[in-house]
PDB file of the backbone (N, CA, C, O) and the ligand in Angstrom, with CONECT records:
HET     ZN  A 101       1
ATOM      1  N   UNK A   1      89.923 104.000  92.692  1.00  0.00           N
ATOM      2  CA  UNK A   1      90.401 103.696  94.049  1.00  0.00           C
ATOM      3  C   UNK A   1      90.849 105.006  94.706  1.00  0.00           C
ATOM      4  O   UNK A   1      91.607 105.774  94.113  1.00  0.00           O
ATOM      5  N   UNK A   2      90.381 105.253  95.923  1.00  0.00           N
ATOM      6  CA  UNK A   2      90.770 106.502  96.585  1.00  0.00           C
ATOM      7  C   UNK A   2      92.246 106.450  96.997  1.00  0.00           C
ATOM      8  O   UNK A   2      92.846 105.378  97.062  1.00  0.00           O
ATOM      9  N   UNK A   3      92.800 107.590  97.264  1.00  0.00           N
ATOM     10  CA  UNK A   3      94.219 107.734  97.603  1.00  0.00           C
ATOM     11  C   UNK A   3      95.112 107.307  96.443  1.00  0.00           C
ATOM     12  O   UNK A   3      96.225 106.824  96.655  1.00  0.00           O
ATOM     13  N   UNK A   4      94.622 107.486  95.216  1.00  0.00           N
ATOM     14  CA  UNK A   4      95.450 107.172  94.057  1.00  0.00           C
ATOM     15  C   UNK A   4      95.451 108.361  93.101  1.00  0.00           C
ATOM     16  O   UNK A   4      94.470 109.096  92.990  1.00  0.00           O
ATOM     17  N   UNK A   5      96.575 108.527  92.418  1.00  0.00           N
ATOM     18  CA  UNK A   5      96.772 109.688  91.553  1.00  0.00           C
ATOM     19  C   UNK A   5      96.708 109.255  90.093  1.00  0.00           C
ATOM     20  O   UNK A   5      97.338 108.265  89.721  1.00  0.00           O
ATOM     21  N   UNK A   6      95.953 109.982  89.251  1.00  0.00           N
ATOM     22  CA  UNK A   6      95.916 109.645  87.823  1.00  0.00           C
ATOM     23  C   UNK A   6      97.245 109.997  87.161  1.00  0.00           C
ATOM     24  O   UNK A   6      97.798 111.071  87.400  1.00  0.00           O
ATOM     25  N   UNK A   7      97.754 109.092  86.332  1.00  0.00           N
ATOM     26  CA  UNK A   7      99.036 109.310  85.665  1.00  0.00           C
ATOM     27  C   UNK A   7      98.823 109.567  84.175  1.00  0.00           C
ATOM     28  O   UNK A   7      99.156 110.644  83.681  1.00  0.00           O
ATOM     29  N   UNK A   8      98.280 108.601  83.463  1.00  0.00           N
ATOM     30  CA  UNK A   8      97.943 108.823  82.060  1.00  0.00           C
ATOM     31  C   UNK A   8      96.827 107.870  81.659  1.00  0.00           C
ATOM     32  O   UNK A   8      96.480 106.940  82.387  1.00  0.00           O
ATOM     33  N   UNK A   9      96.268 108.134  80.458  1.00  0.00           N
ATOM     34  CA  UNK A   9      95.133 107.359  79.973  1.00  0.00           C
ATOM     35  C   UNK A   9      95.512 106.755  78.631  1.00  0.00           C
ATOM     36  O   UNK A   9      96.017 107.446  77.746  1.00  0.00           O
ATOM     37  N   UNK A  10      95.260 105.438  78.487  1.00  0.00           N
ATOM     38  CA  UNK A  10      95.516 104.737  77.222  1.00  0.00           C
ATOM     39  C   UNK A  10      94.246 104.000  76.844  1.00  0.00           C
ATOM     40  O   UNK A  10      93.721 103.217  77.636  1.00  0.00           O
ATOM     41  N   UNK A  11      93.747 104.245  75.639  1.00  0.00           N
ATOM     42  CA  UNK A  11      92.561 103.555  75.110  1.00  0.00           C
ATOM     43  C   UNK A  11      91.398 103.604  76.101  1.00  0.00           C
ATOM     44  O   UNK A  11      90.680 102.619  76.275  1.00  0.00           O
ATOM     45  N   UNK A  12      91.219 104.755  76.747  1.00  0.00           N
ATOM     46  CA  UNK A  12      90.113 104.934  77.681  1.00  0.00           C
ATOM     47  C   UNK A  12      90.339 104.314  79.046  1.00  0.00           C
ATOM     48  O   UNK A  12      89.430 104.301  79.875  1.00  0.00           O
ATOM     49  N   UNK A  13      91.539 103.798  79.295  1.00  0.00           N
ATOM     50  CA  UNK A  13      91.863 103.175  80.584  1.00  0.00           C
ATOM     51  C   UNK A  13      92.802 104.112  81.342  1.00  0.00           C
ATOM     52  O   UNK A  13      93.896 104.431  80.878  1.00  0.00           O
ATOM     53  N   UNK A  14      92.350 104.542  82.513  1.00  0.00           N
ATOM     54  CA  UNK A  14      93.154 105.470  83.314  1.00  0.00           C
ATOM     55  C   UNK A  14      94.149 104.692  84.175  1.00  0.00           C
ATOM     56  O   UNK A  14      93.755 103.830  84.960  1.00  0.00           O
ATOM     57  N   UNK A  15      95.441 105.001  84.025  1.00  0.00           N
ATOM     58  CA  UNK A  15      96.442 104.417  84.920  1.00  0.00           C
ATOM     59  C   UNK A  15      96.555 105.303  86.152  1.00  0.00           C
ATOM     60  O   UNK A  15      96.700 106.520  86.039  1.00  0.00           O
ATOM     61  N   UNK A  16      96.489 104.686  87.329  1.00  0.00           N
ATOM     62  CA  UNK A  16      96.578 105.419  88.593  1.00  0.00           C
ATOM     63  C   UNK A  16      97.687 104.807  89.439  1.00  0.00           C
ATOM     64  O   UNK A  16      97.983 103.618  89.323  1.00  0.00           O
ATOM     65  N   UNK A  17      98.293 105.620  90.284  1.00  0.00           N
ATOM     66  CA  UNK A  17      99.306 105.131  91.219  1.00  0.00           C
ATOM     67  C   UNK A  17      98.819 105.432  92.627  1.00  0.00           C
ATOM     68  O   UNK A  17      98.504 106.576  92.954  1.00  0.00           O
ATOM     69  N   UNK A  18      98.758 104.396  93.457  1.00  0.00           N
ATOM     70  CA  UNK A  18      98.294 104.574  94.833  1.00  0.00           C
ATOM     71  C   UNK A  18      99.387 105.236  95.661  1.00  0.00           C
ATOM     72  O   UNK A  18     100.575 105.004  95.435  1.00  0.00           O
ATOM     73  N   UNK A  19      98.980 106.061  96.619  1.00  0.00           N
ATOM     74  CA  UNK A  19      99.935 106.792  97.454  1.00  0.00           C
ATOM     75  C   UNK A  19     100.883 105.831  98.174  1.00  0.00           C
ATOM     76  O   UNK A  19     102.055 106.156  98.363  1.00  0.00           O
ATOM     77  N   UNK A  20     100.403 104.670  98.573  1.00  0.00           N
ATOM     78  CA  UNK A  20     101.266 103.720  99.290  1.00  0.00           C
ATOM     79  C   UNK A  20     102.389 103.204  98.391  1.00  0.00           C
ATOM     80  O   UNK A  20     103.459 102.849  98.885  1.00  0.00           O
ATOM     81  N   UNK A  21     102.156 103.158  97.072  1.00  0.00           N
ATOM     82  CA  UNK A  21     103.223 102.764  96.137  1.00  0.00           C
ATOM     83  C   UNK A  21     104.341 103.804  96.173  1.00  0.00           C
ATOM     84  O   UNK A  21     105.523 103.464  96.220  1.00  0.00           O
ATOM     85  N   UNK A  22     103.943 105.084  96.150  1.00  0.00           N
ATOM     86  CA  UNK A  22     104.945 106.156  96.198  1.00  0.00           C
ATOM     87  C   UNK A  22     105.691 106.131  97.532  1.00  0.00           C
ATOM     88  O   UNK A  22     106.897 106.375  97.579  1.00  0.00           O
ATOM     89  N   UNK A  23     104.965 105.834  98.620  1.00  0.00           N
ATOM     90  CA  UNK A  23     105.614 105.729  99.933  1.00  0.00           C
ATOM     91  C   UNK A  23     106.643 104.601  99.932  1.00  0.00           C
ATOM     92  O   UNK A  23     107.739 104.756 100.470  1.00  0.00           O
ATOM     93  N   UNK A  24     106.291 103.471  99.329  1.00  0.00           N
ATOM     94  CA  UNK A  24     107.229 102.337  99.266  1.00  0.00           C
ATOM     95  C   UNK A  24     108.486 102.726  98.496  1.00  0.00           C
ATOM     96  O   UNK A  24     109.599 102.455  98.946  1.00  0.00           O
ATOM     97  N   UNK A  25     108.313 103.362  97.335  1.00  0.00           N
ATOM     98  CA  UNK A  25     109.472 103.757  96.518  1.00  0.00           C
ATOM     99  C   UNK A  25     110.334 104.757  97.293  1.00  0.00           C
ATOM    100  O   UNK A  25     111.561 104.662  97.281  1.00  0.00           O
ATOM    101  N   UNK A  26     109.698 105.702  97.956  1.00  0.00           N
ATOM    102  CA  UNK A  26     110.438 106.689  98.742  1.00  0.00           C
ATOM    103  C   UNK A  26     111.205 106.043  99.878  1.00  0.00           C
ATOM    104  O   UNK A  26     112.361 106.380 100.133  1.00  0.00           O
ATOM    105  N   UNK A  27     110.546 105.101 100.566  1.00  0.00           N
ATOM    106  CA  UNK A  27     111.180 104.404 101.696  1.00  0.00           C
ATOM    107  C   UNK A  27     112.380 103.595 101.204  1.00  0.00           C
ATOM    108  O   UNK A  27     113.443 103.616 101.825  1.00  0.00           O
ATOM    109  N   UNK A  28     112.208 102.884 100.091  1.00  0.00           N
ATOM    110  CA  UNK A  28     113.326 102.114  99.525  1.00  0.00           C
ATOM    111  C   UNK A  28     114.452 103.039  99.084  1.00  0.00           C
ATOM    112  O   UNK A  28     115.624 102.736  99.313  1.00  0.00           O
ATOM    113  N   UNK A  29     114.116 104.160  98.457  1.00  0.00           N
ATOM    114  CA  UNK A  29     115.137 105.101  97.980  1.00  0.00           C
ATOM    115  C   UNK A  29     115.975 105.618  99.144  1.00  0.00           C
ATOM    116  O   UNK A  29     117.197 105.724  99.038  1.00  0.00           O
ATOM    117  N   UNK A  30     115.317 105.937 100.247  1.00  0.00           N
ATOM    118  CA  UNK A  30     116.053 106.418 101.425  1.00  0.00           C
ATOM    119  C   UNK A  30     116.985 105.323 101.952  1.00  0.00           C
ATOM    120  O   UNK A  30     118.135 105.593 102.296  1.00  0.00           O
ATOM    121  N   UNK A  31     116.481 104.093 102.013  1.00  0.00           N
ATOM    122  CA  UNK A  31     117.306 102.977 102.488  1.00  0.00           C
ATOM    123  C   UNK A  31     118.492 102.717 101.574  1.00  0.00           C
ATOM    124  O   UNK A  31     119.611 102.511 102.045  1.00  0.00           O
ATOM    125  N   UNK A  32     118.251 102.727 100.266  1.00  0.00           N
ATOM    126  CA  UNK A  32     119.336 102.493  99.305  1.00  0.00           C
ATOM    127  C   UNK A  32     120.362 103.623  99.373  1.00  0.00           C
ATOM    128  O   UNK A  32     121.565 103.388  99.263  1.00  0.00           O
ATOM    129  N   UNK A  33     119.877 104.845  99.556  1.00  0.00           N
ATOM    130  CA  UNK A  33     120.787 105.984  99.645  1.00  0.00           C
ATOM    131  C   UNK A  33     121.683 105.853 100.876  1.00  0.00           C
ATOM    132  O   UNK A  33     122.888 106.093 100.804  1.00  0.00           O
ATOM    133  N   UNK A  34     121.088 105.472 101.999  1.00  0.00           N
ATOM    134  CA  UNK A  34     121.860 105.310 103.239  1.00  0.00           C
ATOM    135  C   UNK A  34     122.888 104.197 103.087  1.00  0.00           C
ATOM    136  O   UNK A  34     123.967 104.253 103.679  1.00  0.00           O
ATOM    137  N   UNK A  35     122.552 103.197 102.300  1.00  0.00           N
ATOM    138  CA  UNK A  35     123.415 102.035 102.129  1.00  0.00           C
ATOM    139  C   UNK A  35     124.566 102.310 101.151  1.00  0.00           C
ATOM    140  O   UNK A  35     125.719 101.975 101.423  1.00  0.00           O
ATOM    141  N   UNK A  36     124.227 102.932  99.996  1.00  0.00           N
ATOM    142  CA  UNK A  36     125.240 103.029  98.943  1.00  0.00           C
ATOM    143  C   UNK A  36     125.345 104.358  98.229  1.00  0.00           C
ATOM    144  O   UNK A  36     126.026 104.455  97.208  1.00  0.00           O
ATOM    145  N   UNK A  37     124.689 105.383  98.741  1.00  0.00           N
ATOM    146  CA  UNK A  37     124.782 106.696  98.116  1.00  0.00           C
ATOM    147  C   UNK A  37     123.775 106.896  97.000  1.00  0.00           C
ATOM    148  O   UNK A  37     122.939 106.032  96.734  1.00  0.00           O
ATOM    149  N   UNK A  38     123.867 108.040  96.357  1.00  0.00           N
ATOM    150  CA  UNK A  38     122.840 108.426  95.383  1.00  0.00           C
ATOM    151  C   UNK A  38     122.881 107.571  94.115  1.00  0.00           C
ATOM    152  O   UNK A  38     121.829 107.283  93.545  1.00  0.00           O
ATOM    153  N   UNK A  39     124.063 107.160  93.662  1.00  0.00           N
ATOM    154  CA  UNK A  39     124.126 106.346  92.439  1.00  0.00           C
ATOM    155  C   UNK A  39     123.457 104.989  92.669  1.00  0.00           C
ATOM    156  O   UNK A  39     122.720 104.506  91.808  1.00  0.00           O
ATOM    157  N   UNK A  40     123.712 104.374  93.828  1.00  0.00           N
ATOM    158  CA  UNK A  40     123.076 103.088  94.143  1.00  0.00           C
ATOM    159  C   UNK A  40     121.567 103.253  94.259  1.00  0.00           C
ATOM    160  O   UNK A  40     120.803 102.434  93.747  1.00  0.00           O
ATOM    161  N   UNK A  41     121.145 104.321  94.937  1.00  0.00           N
ATOM    162  CA  UNK A  41     119.706 104.557  95.108  1.00  0.00           C
ATOM    163  C   UNK A  41     119.029 104.740  93.759  1.00  0.00           C
ATOM    164  O   UNK A  41     117.974 104.156  93.513  1.00  0.00           O
ATOM    165  N   UNK A  42     119.623 105.548  92.878  1.00  0.00           N
ATOM    166  CA  UNK A  42     119.014 105.810  91.570  1.00  0.00           C
ATOM    167  C   UNK A  42     118.935 104.523  90.749  1.00  0.00           C
ATOM    168  O   UNK A  42     117.906 104.239  90.137  1.00  0.00           O
ATOM    169  N   UNK A  43     120.015 103.750  90.735  1.00  0.00           N
ATOM    170  CA  UNK A  43     120.018 102.503  89.957  1.00  0.00           C
ATOM    171  C   UNK A  43     119.007 101.497  90.449  1.00  0.00           C
ATOM    172  O   UNK A  43     118.307 100.873  89.651  1.00  0.00           O
ATOM    173  N   UNK A  44     118.922 101.330  91.782  1.00  0.00           N
ATOM    174  CA  UNK A  44     117.990 100.324  92.322  1.00  0.00           C
ATOM    175  C   UNK A  44     116.538 100.760  92.169  1.00  0.00           C
ATOM    176  O   UNK A  44     115.669  99.942  91.866  1.00  0.00           O
ATOM    177  N   UNK A  45     116.274 102.048  92.378  1.00  0.00           N
ATOM    178  CA  UNK A  45     114.903 102.536  92.194  1.00  0.00           C
ATOM    179  C   UNK A  45     114.510 102.416  90.721  1.00  0.00           C
ATOM    180  O   UNK A  45     113.380 102.045  90.405  1.00  0.00           O
ATOM    181  N   UNK A  46     115.438 102.727  89.831  1.00  0.00           N
ATOM    182  CA  UNK A  46     115.158 102.584  88.393  1.00  0.00           C
ATOM    183  C   UNK A  46     114.813 101.130  88.067  1.00  0.00           C
ATOM    184  O   UNK A  46     113.888 100.873  87.297  1.00  0.00           O
ATOM    185  N   UNK A  47     115.550 100.176  88.649  1.00  0.00           N
ATOM    186  CA  UNK A  47     115.269  98.755  88.423  1.00  0.00           C
ATOM    187  C   UNK A  47     113.862  98.393  88.912  1.00  0.00           C
ATOM    188  O   UNK A  47     113.129  97.686  88.221  1.00  0.00           O
ATOM    189  N   UNK A  48     113.489  98.872  90.089  1.00  0.00           N
ATOM    190  CA  UNK A  48     112.145  98.578  90.619  1.00  0.00           C
ATOM    191  C   UNK A  48     111.083  99.182  89.708  1.00  0.00           C
ATOM    192  O   UNK A  48     110.057  98.555  89.444  1.00  0.00           O
ATOM    193  N   UNK A  49     111.330 100.404  89.228  1.00  0.00           N
ATOM    194  CA  UNK A  49     110.351 101.033  88.339  1.00  0.00           C
ATOM    195  C   UNK A  49     110.229 100.253  87.027  1.00  0.00           C
ATOM    196  O   UNK A  49     109.137 100.141  86.470  1.00  0.00           O
ATOM    197  N   UNK A  50     111.353  99.711  86.531  1.00  0.00           N
ATOM    198  CA  UNK A  50     111.277  98.868  85.328  1.00  0.00           C
ATOM    199  C   UNK A  50     110.442  97.616  85.586  1.00  0.00           C
ATOM    200  O   UNK A  50     109.667  97.194  84.728  1.00  0.00           O
ATOM    201  N   UNK A  51     110.603  97.018  86.781  1.00  0.00           N
ATOM    202  CA  UNK A  51     109.767  95.853  87.120  1.00  0.00           C
ATOM    203  C   UNK A  51     108.288  96.232  87.076  1.00  0.00           C
ATOM    204  O   UNK A  51     107.455  95.466  86.590  1.00  0.00           O
ATOM    205  N   UNK A  52     107.969  97.429  87.594  1.00  0.00           N
ATOM    206  CA  UNK A  52     106.568  97.829  87.625  1.00  0.00           C
ATOM    207  C   UNK A  52     106.059  98.235  86.245  1.00  0.00           C
ATOM    208  O   UNK A  52     104.850  98.229  86.015  1.00  0.00           O
ATOM    209  N   UNK A  53     106.952  98.587  85.324  1.00  0.00           N
ATOM    210  CA  UNK A  53     106.530  98.772  83.923  1.00  0.00           C
ATOM    211  C   UNK A  53     105.988  97.436  83.402  1.00  0.00           C
ATOM    212  O   UNK A  53     104.990  97.402  82.682  1.00  0.00           O
ATOM    213  N   UNK A  54     106.661  96.328  83.775  1.00  0.00           N
ATOM    214  CA  UNK A  54     106.174  94.991  83.384  1.00  0.00           C
ATOM    215  C   UNK A  54     104.804  94.718  84.009  1.00  0.00           C
ATOM    216  O   UNK A  54     103.925  94.146  83.365  1.00  0.00           O
ATOM    217  N   UNK A  55     104.629  95.130  85.268  1.00  0.00           N
ATOM    218  CA  UNK A  55     103.332  94.942  85.932  1.00  0.00           C
ATOM    219  C   UNK A  55     102.249  95.730  85.184  1.00  0.00           C
ATOM    220  O   UNK A  55     101.143  95.230  84.976  1.00  0.00           O
ATOM    221  N   UNK A  56     102.571  96.948  84.788  1.00  0.00           N
ATOM    222  CA  UNK A  56     101.600  97.780  84.053  1.00  0.00           C
ATOM    223  C   UNK A  56     101.229  97.108  82.731  1.00  0.00           C
ATOM    224  O   UNK A  56     100.052  97.034  82.377  1.00  0.00           O
ATOM    225  N   UNK A  57     102.240  96.616  82.000  1.00  0.00           N
ATOM    226  CA  UNK A  57     101.956  95.940  80.725  1.00  0.00           C
ATOM    227  C   UNK A  57     101.079  94.711  80.956  1.00  0.00           C
ATOM    228  O   UNK A  57     100.162  94.440  80.181  1.00  0.00           O
ATOM    229  N   UNK A  58     101.368  93.966  82.032  1.00  0.00           N
ATOM    230  CA  UNK A  58     100.572  92.792  82.387  1.00  0.00           C
ATOM    231  C   UNK A  58      99.112  93.186  82.622  1.00  0.00           C
ATOM    232  O   UNK A  58      98.198  92.534  82.117  1.00  0.00           O
ATOM    233  N   UNK A  59      98.901  94.254  83.390  1.00  0.00           N
ATOM    234  CA  UNK A  59      97.535  94.690  83.696  1.00  0.00           C
ATOM    235  C   UNK A  59      96.814  95.184  82.442  1.00  0.00           C
ATOM    236  O   UNK A  59      95.616  94.956  82.282  1.00  0.00           O
ATOM    237  N   UNK A  60      97.551  95.868  81.548  1.00  0.00           N
ATOM    238  CA  UNK A  60      96.925  96.272  80.289  1.00  0.00           C
ATOM    239  C   UNK A  60      96.563  95.042  79.453  1.00  0.00           C
ATOM    240  O   UNK A  60      95.605  95.069  78.681  1.00  0.00           O
ATOM    241  N   UNK A  61      97.334  93.970  79.610  1.00  0.00           N
ATOM    242  CA  UNK A  61      96.971  92.707  78.960  1.00  0.00           C
ATOM    243  C   UNK A  61      95.610  92.202  79.439  1.00  0.00           C
ATOM    244  O   UNK A  61      94.785  91.762  78.637  1.00  0.00           O
ATOM    245  N   UNK A  62      95.379  92.272  80.775  1.00  0.00           N
ATOM    246  CA  UNK A  62      94.056  91.905  81.310  1.00  0.00           C
ATOM    247  C   UNK A  62      92.978  92.796  80.705  1.00  0.00           C
ATOM    248  O   UNK A  62      91.926  92.320  80.280  1.00  0.00           O
ATOM    249  N   UNK A  63      93.261  94.108  80.674  1.00  0.00           N
ATOM    250  CA  UNK A  63      92.252  95.071  80.215  1.00  0.00           C
ATOM    251  C   UNK A  63      91.915  94.851  78.739  1.00  0.00           C
ATOM    252  O   UNK A  63      90.744  94.890  78.361  1.00  0.00           O
ATOM    253  N   UNK A  64      92.926  94.620  77.908  1.00  0.00           N
ATOM    254  CA  UNK A  64      92.653  94.435  76.480  1.00  0.00           C
ATOM    255  C   UNK A  64      91.990  93.083  76.218  1.00  0.00           C
ATOM    256  O   UNK A  64      91.168  92.967  75.309  1.00  0.00           O
ATOM    257  N   UNK A  65      92.336  92.062  77.002  1.00  0.00           N
ATOM    258  CA  UNK A  65      91.638  90.778  76.871  1.00  0.00           C
ATOM    259  C   UNK A  65      90.167  90.946  77.252  1.00  0.00           C
ATOM    260  O   UNK A  65      89.284  90.395  76.594  1.00  0.00           O
ATOM    261  N   UNK A  66      89.908  91.709  78.315  1.00  0.00           N
ATOM    262  CA  UNK A  66      88.517  91.955  78.724  1.00  0.00           C
ATOM    263  C   UNK A  66      87.776  92.720  77.633  1.00  0.00           C
ATOM    264  O   UNK A  66      86.614  92.435  77.340  1.00  0.00           O
ATOM    265  N   UNK A  67      88.460  93.693  77.036  1.00  0.00           N
ATOM    266  CA  UNK A  67      87.847  94.494  75.973  1.00  0.00           C
ATOM    267  C   UNK A  67      87.436  93.604  74.807  1.00  0.00           C
ATOM    268  O   UNK A  67      86.413  93.853  74.169  1.00  0.00           O
ATOM    269  N   UNK A  68      88.236  92.552  74.518  1.00  0.00           N
ATOM    270  CA  UNK A  68      87.897  91.622  73.438  1.00  0.00           C
ATOM    271  C   UNK A  68      86.591  90.888  73.735  1.00  0.00           C
ATOM    272  O   UNK A  68      85.919  90.415  72.819  1.00  0.00           O
ATOM    273  N   UNK A  69      86.226  90.792  75.039  1.00  0.00           N
ATOM    274  CA  UNK A  69      84.956  90.172  75.425  1.00  0.00           C
ATOM    275  C   UNK A  69      83.876  91.222  75.681  1.00  0.00           C
ATOM    276  O   UNK A  69      82.815  90.902  76.217  1.00  0.00           O
ATOM    277  N   UNK A  70      84.143  92.486  75.297  1.00  0.00           N
ATOM    278  CA  UNK A  70      83.148  93.545  75.450  1.00  0.00           C
ATOM    279  C   UNK A  70      83.044  94.098  76.854  1.00  0.00           C
ATOM    280  O   UNK A  70      82.034  94.706  77.207  1.00  0.00           O
ATOM    281  N   UNK A  71      84.085  93.896  77.668  1.00  0.00           N
ATOM    282  CA  UNK A  71      84.062  94.379  79.057  1.00  0.00           C
ATOM    283  C   UNK A  71      85.056  95.532  79.181  1.00  0.00           C
ATOM    284  O   UNK A  71      86.232  95.386  78.847  1.00  0.00           O
ATOM    285  N   UNK A  72      84.574  96.680  79.663  1.00  0.00           N
ATOM    286  CA  UNK A  72      85.446  97.850  79.806  1.00  0.00           C
ATOM    287  C   UNK A  72      86.225  97.801  81.119  1.00  0.00           C
ATOM    288  O   UNK A  72      85.793  97.197  82.100  1.00  0.00           O
ATOM    289  N   UNK A  73      87.386  98.457  81.104  1.00  0.00           N
ATOM    290  CA  UNK A  73      88.214  98.596  82.305  1.00  0.00           C
ATOM    291  C   UNK A  73      88.390 100.086  82.560  1.00  0.00           C
ATOM    292  O   UNK A  73      89.147 100.746  81.848  1.00  0.00           O
ATOM    293  N   UNK A  74      87.697 100.634  83.574  1.00  0.00           N
ATOM    294  CA  UNK A  74      87.808 102.080  83.814  1.00  0.00           C
ATOM    295  C   UNK A  74      89.214 102.501  84.231  1.00  0.00           C
ATOM    296  O   UNK A  74      89.700 103.550  83.810  1.00  0.00           O
ATOM    297  N   UNK A  75      89.873 101.676  85.064  1.00  0.00           N
ATOM    298  CA  UNK A  75      91.207 102.083  85.495  1.00  0.00           C
ATOM    299  C   UNK A  75      92.056 100.905  85.947  1.00  0.00           C
ATOM    300  O   UNK A  75      91.569  99.819  86.258  1.00  0.00           O
ATOM    301  N   UNK A  76      93.362 101.187  85.966  1.00  0.00           N
ATOM    302  CA  UNK A  76      94.372 100.252  86.479  1.00  0.00           C
ATOM    303  C   UNK A  76      95.121 101.007  87.568  1.00  0.00           C
ATOM    304  O   UNK A  76      95.570 102.132  87.348  1.00  0.00           O
ATOM    305  N   UNK A  77      95.257 100.400  88.733  1.00  0.00           N
ATOM    306  CA  UNK A  77      95.938 101.064  89.849  1.00  0.00           C
ATOM    307  C   UNK A  77      97.170 100.281  90.251  1.00  0.00           C
ATOM    308  O   UNK A  77      97.116  99.064  90.430  1.00  0.00           O
ATOM    309  N   UNK A  78      98.289 100.992  90.391  1.00  0.00           N
ATOM    310  CA  UNK A  78      99.528 100.380  90.882  1.00  0.00           C
ATOM    311  C   UNK A  78      99.566 100.464  92.392  1.00  0.00           C
ATOM    312  O   UNK A  78      99.413 101.540  92.971  1.00  0.00           O
ATOM    313  N   UNK A  79      99.772  99.311  93.031  1.00  0.00           N
ATOM    314  CA  UNK A  79      99.884  99.220  94.487  1.00  0.00           C
ATOM    315  C   UNK A  79     101.237  98.602  94.808  1.00  0.00           C
ATOM    316  O   UNK A  79     101.870  98.031  93.920  1.00  0.00           O
ATOM    317  N   UNK A  80     101.705  98.699  96.067  1.00  0.00           N
ATOM    318  CA  UNK A  80     102.981  98.059  96.411  1.00  0.00           C
ATOM    319  C   UNK A  80     102.978  96.547  96.147  1.00  0.00           C
ATOM    320  O   UNK A  80     104.035  95.972  95.890  1.00  0.00           O
ATOM    321  N   UNK A  81     101.826  95.905  96.204  1.00  0.00           N
ATOM    322  CA  UNK A  81     101.762  94.456  95.986  1.00  0.00           C
ATOM    323  C   UNK A  81     101.583  94.094  94.516  1.00  0.00           C
ATOM    324  O   UNK A  81     101.567  92.911  94.177  1.00  0.00           O
ATOM    325  N   UNK A  82     101.447  95.091  93.632  1.00  0.00           N
ATOM    326  CA  UNK A  82     101.262  94.822  92.210  1.00  0.00           C
ATOM    327  C   UNK A  82     100.213  95.745  91.627  1.00  0.00           C
ATOM    328  O   UNK A  82      99.942  96.819  92.165  1.00  0.00           O
ATOM    329  N   UNK A  83      99.624  95.314  90.518  1.00  0.00           N
ATOM    330  CA  UNK A  83      98.632  96.147  89.860  1.00  0.00           C
ATOM    331  C   UNK A  83      97.245  95.535  89.953  1.00  0.00           C
ATOM    332  O   UNK A  83      97.089  94.328  90.140  1.00  0.00           O
ATOM    333  N   UNK A  84      96.230  96.403  89.816  1.00  0.00           N
ATOM    334  CA  UNK A  84      94.841  95.955  89.816  1.00  0.00           C
ATOM    335  C   UNK A  84      94.138  96.575  88.624  1.00  0.00           C
ATOM    336  O   UNK A  84      94.002  97.795  88.540  1.00  0.00           O
ATOM    337  N   UNK A  85      93.687  95.722  87.690  1.00  0.00           N
ATOM    338  CA  UNK A  85      92.845  96.195  86.588  1.00  0.00           C
ATOM    339  C   UNK A  85      91.410  96.035  87.052  1.00  0.00           C
ATOM    340  O   UNK A  85      90.950  94.920  87.299  1.00  0.00           O
ATOM    341  N   UNK A  86      90.691  97.170  87.173  1.00  0.00           N
ATOM    342  CA  UNK A  86      89.317  97.143  87.703  1.00  0.00           C
ATOM    343  C   UNK A  86      88.369  96.998  86.515  1.00  0.00           C
ATOM    344  O   UNK A  86      88.026  97.979  85.854  1.00  0.00           O
ATOM    345  N   UNK A  87      87.954  95.765  86.257  1.00  0.00           N
ATOM    346  CA  UNK A  87      87.022  95.508  85.158  1.00  0.00           C
ATOM    347  C   UNK A  87      85.624  95.912  85.603  1.00  0.00           C
ATOM    348  O   UNK A  87      85.276  95.798  86.778  1.00  0.00           O
ATOM    349  N   UNK A  88      84.806  96.398  84.621  1.00  0.00           N
ATOM    350  CA  UNK A  88      83.437  96.811  84.950  1.00  0.00           C
ATOM    351  C   UNK A  88      82.613  95.647  85.462  1.00  0.00           C
ATOM    352  O   UNK A  88      81.784  95.818  86.356  1.00  0.00           O
ATOM    353  N   UNK A  89      82.830  94.475  84.910  1.00  0.00           N
ATOM    354  CA  UNK A  89      82.105  93.284  85.350  1.00  0.00           C
ATOM    355  C   UNK A  89      82.944  92.073  84.980  1.00  0.00           C
ATOM    356  O   UNK A  89      83.892  92.176  84.202  1.00  0.00           O
ATOM    357  N   UNK A  90      82.590  90.925  85.543  1.00  0.00           N
ATOM    358  CA  UNK A  90      83.267  89.680  85.171  1.00  0.00           C
ATOM    359  C   UNK A  90      82.373  88.948  84.184  1.00  0.00           C
ATOM    360  O   UNK A  90      81.151  89.098  84.215  1.00  0.00           O
ATOM    361  N   UNK A  91      82.973  88.168  83.322  1.00  0.00           N
ATOM    362  CA  UNK A  91      82.226  87.394  82.347  1.00  0.00           C
ATOM    363  C   UNK A  91      81.408  86.343  83.089  1.00  0.00           C
ATOM    364  O   UNK A  91      81.924  85.686  83.993  1.00  0.00           O
ATOM    365  N   UNK A  92      80.122  86.175  82.715  1.00  0.00           N
ATOM    366  CA  UNK A  92      79.305  85.182  83.440  1.00  0.00           C
ATOM    367  C   UNK A  92      79.761  83.749  83.190  1.00  0.00           C
ATOM    368  O   UNK A  92      79.173  82.811  83.729  1.00  0.00           O
TER     369      UNK A  92
HETATM  370 ZN    ZN A 101      97.315  89.190  86.185  1.00  0.00          ZN2+
END
């Protein structure tokens, strides 16, 4: 997916983060900072990032399930609305 940055690769699956995800985190961080200072901003952003760790694990679940059916997943992209595991094809 264009406008996305490669982060790391696990089992041949590239994890990418879309620029709009980083914009969302930055926008929220600024809002939280204005509301409650740096400690509040750091804590709330950390919580959101932990939620997205769950999203990443969920997407890797899709990718590994697909792999069990012989379908490769070139990459997983994090977007503000969640994650997308891009499977090479769908099972017929
Ligand atoms: Zn899912």
